[in-house]
N, C-alpha and C positions, 0 to 999 in steps of 0.2 A: 216337122221339126223334131230334132233329137233332144232329149234332155241330157244334160251333162252333170254327172256325180261330182260333187266336190270332194276332194281328198278329206278324210277325218283324221285325228290323232290317231287312231288305230290302225288306219291305212299306213300312216307315217312311220309309226313304232314297227310295224311288220317290215316295211321297207328297209328300215335301219338294220334289223335282224338279218334280213336277207344279205345286206351288204357285209355284215360282219361274217356270216357264214363263208362268204366267197373270199374273204381275205386269205391270201396265201402266207406261209409262214415268212416269206420275204417283206411282204407289206407290213405285217404285224412286228416284224423286227425292226423294221425302219420307223414306224410310229413310235415303238418302245425307245428306240435310240434317240429319237427327237424328244421325248418326255424327259430321259436322264440328262440330255444334254441342256434342255431348258431348265432343269432344276439345278444343274451345275453352275451355269451361268448366274442363276439367282442367288445362289449360296455364295460365290464367288464375289459377286457385286456387293452382297451386304457384308462380307468380310473386308473388302476394301473399304467401305464407309465406314464400319466401326474402328478400322485401323487409322483411318484419316483423323476421326473425331478424337480418337485416343491420343494421338501424335500432336493434336493442336490445343490439347488443355494446357492451361497454365501451370507450372509447377510451383508448389509453395514451399 
């Protein structure tokens, strides 16, 4: 019978590094664009919530 070696955290880290090295500029750009889009959506949502809260305050 053969003994199977279980992957360690070091193996997983080296695997992630290999994937990062294999990224083309196109895939890196796509991930960067997704990051910026997500940030913009989050900021926009926060701005809308703040505007609604401000508009719903009672005026004294």
